[in-house]
C-alpha positions, 0 to 999 in steps of 0.5 A, spaced: 486 477 543 494 479 540 493 473 536 486 473 533 489 480 531 496 477 528 491 472 525 486 477 522 492 481 519 495 475 516 488 473 513 487 479 510 494 480 508 494 473 504 487 473 501 490 480 497 496 476 495 493 470 493 487 474 489 490 477 484 486 479 478 489 482 471 487 488 470 488 493 464 490 500 466 492 503 460 491 509 456 488 508 450 494 511 446 498 506 450 494 501 449 494 501 441 502 502 441 502 495 446 497 491 442 501 493 435 508 491 438 505 485 440 503 483 434 509 485 431 513 480 436 515 485 440 516 484 448 514 492 450 508 490 453 511 487 458 516 492 460 509 497 460 505 493 465 511 492 469 513 499 470 504 501 471 506 495 477 511 499 480 508 506 479 502 503 483 506 499 489 510 506 490 505 510 494 503 504 498 509 501 500 511 509 502 505 509 507 507 502 510 513 505 511 510 512 515 505 507 519 511 502 521 516 509 523 509 511 527 507 504 530 514 504 533 514 511 536 509 510 540 510 503 542 513 505 548 511 504 554 514 510 558 510 515 554 507 520 558 502 525 558 502 531 560 495 534 562 495 540 567 490 538 573 486 544 573 479 544 571 477 545 564 472 551 563 468 552 557 464 558 557 
């Protein structure tokens, strides 16, 4: 079961990495500016696209880091829950 979960996670990761699709995530003003620059032989489009990808990746990296820390914290086997032995009255 453990290997099946690992295999599933690796398969999802591989599909995510391998299935890239070029996107156009620019506002109208940026698009016009980049198109004009590209027609004149500039390389502003590459920098703008890399900046967009950087801004897109930052939240995912932060969530992954928090998830990893949470996993490491609660992975320990010596975690004990303090539960009272009294009956619960829900009146």
